[in-house]
KEZA-763768 format. One line per 10 residues: number of its first residue (from 1); their letters; for each residue z, y, x of N, C-alpha, C. Coordinates in pm, whole numbers, always signed. Layout:
<sites>
NUM = A = Z:Y:X:Z:Y:X:Z:Y:X | ...
</sites>
This chain:
<sites>
1 = MTSYIFQPAP = -3418:+3327:-5551:-3233:+3355:-5410:-3187:+3212:-5461 | -3094:+3196:-5384:-3020:+3109:-5332:-2913:+3133:-5405 | -2843:+3064:-5485:-2662:+3097:-5505:-2619:+2995:-5485 | -2463:+3007:-5407:-2408:+2876:-5364:-2326:+2882:-5494 | -2283:+2759:-5516:-2139:+2695:-5618:-2019:+2713:-5623 | -2013:+2776:-5447:-1868:+2853:-5422:-1949:+2912:-5306 | -1806:+2978:-5247:-1834:+3112:-5181:-1813:+3026:-5015 | -1913:+3015:-4933:-1882:+2948:-4846:-1806:+3070:-4709 | -1732:+2928:-4591:-1659:+3001:-4581:-1717:+3098:-4452 | -1605:+3212:-4428:-1659:+3260:-4310:-1661:+3237:-4186
11 = APFLPIAGKR = -1784:+3236:-4119:-1813:+3165:-3990:-1702:+3212:-3889 | -1655:+3119:-3804:-1531:+3102:-3682:-1597:+3225:-3549 | -1547:+3310:-3502:-1582:+3368:-3446:-1519:+3402:-3252 | -1542:+3476:-3172:-1492:+3511:-3027:-1494:+3615:-3047 | -1346:+3662:-3036:-1357:+3829:-3015:-1394:+3903:-2915 | -1504:+4000:-2839:-1552:+3984:-2761:-1462:+4161:-2694 | -1402:+4131:-2554:-1347:+4229:-2499:-1461:+4393:-2488 | -1371:+4433:-2546:-1427:+4603:-2509:-1523:+4632:-2612 | -1504:+4520:-2714:-1607:+4548:-2846:-1523:+4536:-3005 | -1602:+4592:-3080:-1555:+4573:-3237:-1624:+4458:-3285
21 = DVFPVRRIFC = -1748:+4449:-3238:-1809:+4372:-3269:-1769:+4211:-3223 | -1807:+4083:-3276:-1700:+3987:-3277:-1835:+3829:-3273 | -1838:+3745:-3182:-1923:+3668:-3116:-1943:+3547:-3266 | -2040:+3559:-3313:-2016:+3421:-3463:-2055:+3274:-3362 | -1961:+3203:-3409:-1952:+3072:-3341:-2039:+2956:-3472 | -2123:+2908:-3402:-2233:+2840:-3469:-2180:+2715:-3418 | -2171:+2661:-3326:-2128:+2510:-3278:-2097:+2489:-3160 | -1919:+2375:-3120:-1889:+2404:-3039:-1977:+2250:-2915 | -2022:+2233:-2843:-2004:+2147:-2750:-1935:+2106:-2667 | -1921:+1998:-2555:-1796:+1986:-2473:-1868:+1851:-2380
31 = VGQNYAQHAV = -1806:+1872:-2237:-1854:+1765:-2183:-1709:+1692:-2145 | -1743:+1608:-2104:-1611:+1512:-2047:-1639:+1477:-1919 | -1508:+1518:-1852:-1530:+1448:-1698:-1578:+1492:-1582 | -1594:+1601:-1587:-1653:+1693:-1496:-1606:+1750:-1366 | -1504:+1716:-1380:-1411:+1726:-1296:-1358:+1571:-1184 | -1377:+1525:-1061:-1407:+1438:-950:-1248:+1340:-1047 | -1124:+1440:-990:-999:+1437:-1009:-946:+1409:-1142 | -1010:+1453:-1244:-935:+1468:-1373:-1038:+1297:-1441 | -1172:+1270:-1322:-1202:+1131:-1428:-1109:+1032:-1346 | -1064:+1047:-1221:-1007:+966:-1161:-867:+935:-1269
41 = EMGAKPGAAS = -782:+1059:-1235:-684:+1077:-1359:-662:+985:-1494 | -853:+970:-1542:-809:+930:-1663:-854:+771:-1653 | -890:+714:-1503:-913:+588:-1511:-1052:+521:-1496 | -1148:+642:-1479:-1292:+654:-1465:-1342:+684:-1317 | -1489:+633:-1275:-1511:+636:-1164:-1589:+838:-1190 | -1572:+901:-1099:-1667:+1038:-1161:-1795:+999:-1125 | -1850:+1087:-1215:-1974:+1062:-1218:-2101:+1139:-1111 | -2158:+1086:-1094:-2295:+1175:-944:-2368:+1281:-1075 | -2359:+1396:-971:-2449:+1507:-1033:-2569:+1490:-1111 | -2655:+1364:-1001:-2762:+1363:-1106:-2751:+1279:-1206
51 = GIPVFFMKPA = -2670:+1263:-1266:-2659:+1167:-1382:-2647:+1258:-1484 | -2635:+1228:-1617:-2602:+1260:-1717:-2499:+1275:-1802 | -2394:+1380:-1802:-2271:+1345:-1836:-2230:+1290:-1997 | -2099:+1337:-2007:-2107:+1248:-2158:-2025:+1391:-2199 | -2139:+1399:-2371:-2135:+1537:-2412:-2077:+1480:-2568 | -2005:+1562:-2629:-1944:+1564:-2750:-1964:+1656:-2814 | -1891:+1685:-2969:-1858:+1816:-3034:-1734:+1833:-3102 | -1687:+1910:-3129:-1583:+1963:-3184:-1617:+2031:-3338 | -1540:+2052:-3440:-1601:+2104:-3569:-1587:+2275:-3506 | -1672:+2364:-3550:-1690:+2472:-3559:-1504:+2566:-3579
61 = DSLTHDGDTI = -1506:+2525:-3690:-1363:+2560:-3737:-1267:+2492:-3699 | -1232:+2438:-3596:-1143:+2400:-3473:-1061:+2531:-3379 | -1146:+2592:-3413:-1174:+2748:-3321:-992:+2795:-3373 | -931:+2844:-3297:-862:+2933:-3292:-823:+2990:-3173 | -745:+3146:-3199:-719:+3224:-3050:-610:+3229:-3003 | -627:+3344:-2931:-502:+3336:-2812:-368:+3429:-2893 | -262:+3413:-2868:-132:+3408:-2910:-139:+3359:-3080 | -253:+3212:-3106:-184:+3159:-3259:-116:+3050:-3221 | -80:+2989:-3337:+14:+2883:-3342:-80:+2785:-3387 | -39:+2660:-3245:-101:+2535:-3292:-36:+2435:-3404
71 = LYPPETNSLH = -101:+2337:-3519:-6:+2302:-3572:-30:+2167:-3508 | +86:+2112:-3423:+95:+1965:-3378:+26:+1886:-3451 | -151:+1807:-3429:-160:+1744:-3518:-128:+1615:-3594 | -142:+1563:-3702:-107:+1398:-3757:-137:+1364:-3689 | -89:+1194:-3752:-172:+1057:-3690:-163:+1024:-3521 | -88:+1106:-3461:-72:+1121:-3301:+22:+1120:-3303 | +99:+1054:-3135:+199:+1054:-3094:+197:+1147:-2955 | +75:+1162:-2931:+4:+1166:-2747:-54:+1315:-2758 | -52:+1434:-2763:-106:+1529:-2805:-148:+1637:-2650 | -257:+1603:-2597:-287:+1666:-2444:-348:+1782:-2462
81 = HEVELVVALH = -349:+1846:-2304:-394:+1959:-2307:-506:+1940:-2234 | -600:+2056:-2197:-735:+2051:-2092:-770:+2195:-2095 | -745:+2249:-1975:-780:+2388:-2000:-910:+2401:-1974 | -1033:+2454:-2010:-1156:+2449:-1989:-1276:+2598:-1991 | -1339:+2589:-1874:-1415:+2751:-1891:-1535:+2725:-2030 | -1559:+2815:-2060:-1600:+2812:-2247:-1708:+2936:-2176 | -1853:+2863:-2215:-1947:+2955:-2226:-1988:+2955:-2361 | -2047:+3109:-2384:-2156:+3128:-2484:-2252:+3178:-2499 | -2385:+3120:-2573:-2477:+3148:-2574:-2547:+3226:-2660 | -2629:+3314:-2634:-2657:+3393:-2685:-2848:+3424:-2759
91 = SGGMNIAEDD = -2875:+3290:-2709:-2988:+3236:-2721:-2999:+3069:-2651 | -3129:+3050:-2711:-3126:+2874:-2663:-3274:+2860:-2688 | -3275:+2709:-2683:-3389:+2688:-2687:-3405:+2486:-2660 | -3541:+2405:-2660:-3519:+2299:-2633:-3578:+2291:-2472 | -3507:+2172:-2379:-3554:+2186:-2242:-3567:+2329:-2151 | -3451:+2355:-2132:-3427:+2446:-2082:-3431:+2427:-1923 | -3518:+2529:-1872:-3498:+2541:-1706:-3364:+2565:-1636 | -3342:+2461:-1560:-3188:+2529:-1497:-3228:+2694:-1425 | -3313:+2696:-1374:-3370:+2765:-1298:-3295:+2914:-1378 | -3335:+2897:-1533:-3332:+3027:-1622:-3198:+3037:-1724
101 = ALDHVFGYTV = -3114:+2895:-1703:-3021:+2859:-1820:-2951:+2978:-1803 | -2912:+3077:-1697:-2780:+3156:-1726:-2873:+3284:-1793 | -3024:+3299:-1807:-3021:+3370:-1903:-2996:+3385:-2076 | -2946:+3259:-2086:-2914:+3243:-2251:-2761:+3263:-2250 | -2684:+3306:-2149:-2565:+3359:-2166:-2500:+3438:-2206 | -2452:+3493:-2291:-2383:+3590:-2324:-2294:+3637:-2250 | -2169:+3516:-2228:-2027:+3566:-2184:-1973:+3419:-2173 | -1839:+3449:-2140:-1718:+3332:-2087:-1601:+3358:-2144 | -1491:+3249:-2138:-1378:+3265:-2197:-1313:+3165:-2144 | -1177:+3161:-2174:-1065:+3061:-2148:-1074:+2953:-2256
111 = GLDLTRRDLQ = -1084:+2821:-2274:-1051:+2726:-2387:-930:+2594:-2348 | -871:+2584:-2457:-845:+2411:-2414:-913:+2283:-2537 | -941:+2204:-2458:-1014:+2120:-2529:-872:+2033:-2562 | -798:+2077:-2656:-696:+1976:-2746:-741:+1803:-2779 | -636:+1714:-2738:-754:+1563:-2754:-624:+1486:-2808 | -602:+1407:-2938:-509:+1313:-2958:-515:+1224:-2849 | -476:+1163:-2740:-520:+1112:-2653:-497:+906:-2676 | -365:+944:-2737:-365:+774:-2817:-458:+717:-2881 | -540:+816:-3039:-673:+801:-3096:-809:+761:-3006 | -778:+871:-2881:-937:+826:-2806:-916:+690:-2734
121 = KQAKDGGKPW = -796:+651:-2684:-762:+499:-2645:-804:+392:-2687 | -772:+403:-2836:-777:+331:-2920:-908:+302:-2907 | -968:+402:-2938:-1158:+440:-3000:-1200:+352:-2864 | -1158:+395:-2749:-1251:+380:-2639:-1223:+228:-2600 | -1142:+152:-2625:-1088:+33:-2617:-1148:-40:-2714 | -1149:+23:-2828:-1278:-72:-2969:-1404:-45:-2926 | -1446:+6:-2855:-1602:+53:-2827:-1639:+128:-2958 | -1549:+183:-2993:-1602:+285:-3154:-1596:+461:-3035 | -1657:+524:-3192:-1661:+641:-3163:-1527:+698:-3188 | -1505:+840:-3102:-1372:+934:-3063:-1378:+1045:-3117
131 = DLSKGFDCAA = -1442:+1074:-3255:-1470:+1208:-3288:-1334:+1278:-3346 | -1250:+1182:-3365:-1135:+1236:-3433:-1041:+1262:-3335 | -1047:+1185:-3210:-920:+1191:-3086:-960:+1381:-3043 | -1098:+1426:-3075:-1126:+1537:-3015:-1150:+1684:-3120 | -1195:+1619:-3281:-1219:+1699:-3351:-1126:+1695:-3509 | -1005:+1832:-3467:-911:+1835:-3579:-868:+2010:-3582 | -807:+2013:-3687:-742:+2145:-3714:-679:+2186:-3544 | -712:+2263:-3551:-674:+2397:-3410:-712:+2328:-3303 | -783:+2253:-3272:-830:+2166:-3165:-894:+2239:-3086 | -974:+2352:-3104:-1032:+2438:-2970:-961:+2613:-2943
141 = PCGLLIPAST = -857:+2634:-2927:-771:+2761:-2867:-916:+2803:-2775 | -932:+2931:-2745:-1037:+3034:-2701:-983:+3156:-2732 | -992:+3226:-2586:-911:+3366:-2555:-1014:+3461:-2590 | -1030:+3599:-2552:-1110:+3712:-2528:-1247:+3654:-2453 | -1375:+3692:-2532:-1493:+3688:-2483:-1514:+3780:-2367 | -1535:+3757:-2230:-1595:+3842:-2132:-1761:+3824:-2150 | -1824:+3962:-2146:-1999:+3942:-2110:-1996:+3933:-2023 | -2125:+3788:-1997:-2145:+3790:-1836:-2211:+3936:-1778 | -2259:+4058:-1817:-2312:+4119:-1790:-2203:+4222:-1713 | -2106:+4187:-1750:-1983:+4314:-1670:-1905:+4179:-1530
151 = LQQNPPAGAI = -1933:+4086:-1520:-1885:+3995:-1432:-1967:+4042:-1270 | -1870:+3987:-1202:-1964:+4014:-1042:-1992:+3939:-1039 | -2001:+3775:-1070:-2026:+3622:-1014:-2027:+3609:-1134 | -2219:+3533:-1154:-2235:+3456:-1320:-2278:+3337:-1283 | -2276:+3224:-1257:-2150:+3214:-1375:-1969:+3270:-1266 | -1864:+3259:-1304:-1744:+3286:-1266:-1722:+3186:-1152 | -1605:+3222:-1081:-1583:+3139:-960:-1435:+3137:-954 | -1364:+3042:-833:-1257:+3037:-853:-1117:+2983:-936 | -1004:+3007:-991:-941:+2958:-995:-914:+2895:-1183 | -895:+2799:-1220:-865:+2756:-1386:-725:+2707:-1320
161 = QLSVNGELRQ = -623:+2783:-1414:-509:+2706:-1435:-392:+2699:-1573 | -354:+2586:-1613:-227:+2586:-1738:-88:+2554:-1688 | -42:+2606:-1756:+155:+2579:-1753:+193:+2571:-1887 | +284:+2551:-1893:+325:+2484:-2006:+495:+2498:-2012 | +548:+2594:-2094:+668:+2657:-2042:+715:+2714:-1893 | +617:+2737:-1830:+623:+2850:-1723:+557:+2739:-1601 | +601:+2608:-1626:+510:+2489:-1532:+412:+2451:-1502 | +339:+2457:-1386:+232:+2458:-1356:+176:+2338:-1361 | +81:+2292:-1425:+18:+2111:-1455:-103:+2130:-1401 | -221:+2197:-1464:-345:+2188:-1382:-404:+2309:-1287
171 = DGQLGDMIWP = -439:+2309:-1213:-465:+2382:-1101:-611:+2368:-986 | -683:+2378:-1085:-815:+2379:-1025:-894:+2465:-938 | -1016:+2415:-905:-1129:+2537:-891:-1263:+2505:-1005 | -1333:+2652:-1038:-1435:+2644:-1112:-1538:+2563:-1003 | -1510:+2602:-897:-1662:+2580:-815:-1642:+2406:-832 | -1549:+2308:-807:-1559:+2161:-808:-1600:+2084:-935 | -1680:+2150:-1036:-1712:+2079:-1131:-1876:+1996:-1089 | -1845:+1870:-1141:-1959:+1783:-1075:-2065:+1860:-1150 | -2088:+1868:-1282:-2202:+1925:-1315:-2170:+2073:-1354 | -2196:+2201:-1241:-2251:+2347:-1257:-2277:+2397:-1402
181 = VPRLIALLSR = -2262:+2498:-1448:-2261:+2562:-1621:-2488:+2560:-1623 | -2521:+2629:-1485:-2717:+2585:-1556:-2716:+2478:-1571 | -2662:+2371:-1478:-2650:+2249:-1523:-2673:+2149:-1640 | -2510:+2157:-1660:-2481:+2179:-1811:-2602:+2202:-1904 | -2634:+2325:-1939:-2713:+2396:-2028:-2813:+2331:-2009 | -2853:+2354:-1924:-3040:+2226:-1871:-3027:+2095:-1954 | -2918:+2014:-1920:-2917:+1855:-1973:-2909:+1880:-2101 | -2825:+1964:-2142:-2765:+1976:-2273:-2885:+1998:-2384 | -3014:+2074:-2348:-3106:+2095:-2413:-3208:+1994:-2404 | -3215:+1911:-2335:-3306:+1788:-2289:-3294:+1696:-2470
191 = FITLGAGDIL = -3147:+1704:-2572:-3159:+1622:-2612:-3112:+1668:-2747 | -3105:+1826:-2769:-3049:+1883:-2893:-3139:+2044:-2861 | -3132:+2100:-2953:-3250:+2254:-2974:-3109:+2333:-2936 | -3071:+2407:-2836:-2941:+2492:-2871:-2989:+2661:-2941 | -2890:+2688:-2934:-2967:+2868:-3015:-2826:+2920:-2999 | -2843:+3047:-3065:-2732:+3162:-3050:-2602:+3123:-3130 | -2499:+3155:-3081:-2375:+3128:-3156:-2320:+3000:-3093 | -2398:+2858:-2968:-2317:+2824:-2967:-2232:+2793:-2842 | -2105:+2735:-2856:-2058:+2731:-2704:-2043:+2597:-2628 | -1995:+2604:-2523:-1988:+2478:-2418:-1865:+2491:-2358
201 = MTGTPEGVGP = -1790:+2384:-2400:-1671:+2406:-2284:-1692:+2286:-2205 | -1674:+2353:-2114:-1719:+2297:-1936:-1626:+2132:-1847 | -1542:+2132:-1914:-1488:+1997:-1851:-1351:+2094:-1807 | -1235:+1955:-1744:-1070:+2057:-1718:-1073:+1960:-1584 | -978:+2015:-1505:-954:+1995:-1385:-850:+1853:-1401 | -753:+1812:-1318:-679:+1744:-1317:-581:+1790:-1357 | -459:+1712:-1403:-309:+1771:-1453:-302:+1766:-1593 | -407:+1674:-1658:-351:+1700:-1809:-229:+1635:-1871 | -185:+1662:-1922:-60:+1570:-1999:+1:+1604:-2110 | +43:+1566:-2165:+114:+1564:-2321:+238:+1692:-2376
211 = LERGDKVDAH = +193:+1761:-2470:+243:+1868:-2554:+336:+1831:-2636 | +410:+1898:-2640:+535:+1877:-2781:+527:+1982:-2865 | +618:+1955:-2978:+660:+2050:-3081:+692:+2157:-3042 | +714:+2317:-3017:+768:+2416:-2988:+744:+2456:-2826 | +630:+2386:-2730:+589:+2407:-2621:+505:+2544:-2588 | +503:+2638:-2525:+414:+2713:-2478:+330:+2724:-2387 | +206:+2713:-2417:+62:+2722:-2307:+42:+2775:-2277 | +13:+2842:-2148:-60:+2996:-2135:-179:+2920:-1988 | -316:+2987:-1991:-393:+2910:-1929:-479:+3059:-1909 | -526:+3014:-1765:-572:+3167:-1661:-671:+3099:-1582
221 = INGIGDLSVT = -821:+3186:-1606:-923:+3134:-1556:-946:+3275:-1405 | -968:+3280:-1325:-982:+3417:-1246:-1126:+3469:-1259 | -1065:+3625:-1294:-1195:+3698:-1345:-1213:+3725:-1503 | -1169:+3592:-1553:-1184:+3578:-1718:-1120:+3579:-1765 | -993:+3590:-1741:-864:+3626:-1855:-761:+3482:-1888 | -658:+3535:-1974:-543:+3414:-2038:-599:+3400:-2167 | -495:+3260:-2181:-520:+3252:-2335:-368:+3170:-2340 | -297:+3209:-2439:-131:+3160:-2462:-135:+3109:-2609 | -106:+3025:-2609:-84:+2915:-2777:+73:+2843:-2773 | +161:+2862:-2859:+247:+2772:-2894:+257:+2658:-2982
231 = VK = +298:+2550:-2935:+269:+2453:-3099:+357:+2435:-3146 | +346:+2406:-3286:+445:+2396:-3383:+457:+2240:-3452
</sites>
C-alpha cells in the first residue's frame, strides 16, 4: 500500500447547482483569442475556424469560487479580467469526434481567466513561454456549475458580460466564438487525452482591461449564472 510522506492537498472543486456533491477539478485548460474582436484588441489577427487555437493551462489549485476575495498577484502592475464560459467534463478520451464531444460534458459555469498582462507581453516579445502570466494564486475564479442535463440549450447561447464596480466592460455573445465548444473539445483531444474532472475555459470577448485593488468584479452568462469576486 502506498504511503505518502505528507498528506496530499484536497482536490480543487466546483460546487454544483442543486447538489451537495461537488465536481473535483483535475486540470484547467484554456484557449486564447476565441473571439475575433478580442484578438484584434490584443493586436493579433483572428484565427480561422479551420485552424488550431492556442491552448494553455492554469494550475488546478488556482481555482477560487463565487464570493471569494482575490489577492492581487505579485510581480505585476497590470492584472486584467477576462470573462469566459467554462466547460466541465465528466469523461474524455483521445481523438474525440466533434459530433460526440458534448456527450463528455457534465456542465457549464462562468469563470475569469485572470492575466498578468505585463508579464504576458514581456514573454511574448521575448519569444518565451507565458505560464507565469496565466498561472498564479487565485487566477481562475469560477461560479456555480450548472449540469448540462438541466439546460434548454447545450452548449448554451446568449450574452456573456463583465462589470467592474458596476461599469459594464465586456458584453459579448457566446455564438461569436471562432471555435465553438464541441470543436474545442475535439481539437484539444487530438493533443492530449482528456478525462473526468478536466475543465476548459473557452476564451473571452472584447473589452478586457485592468483591475485595481478594491475592485468588485461581476460576471454573467445568460442561462448559466453569475460570479462575483473582489480584488484585495
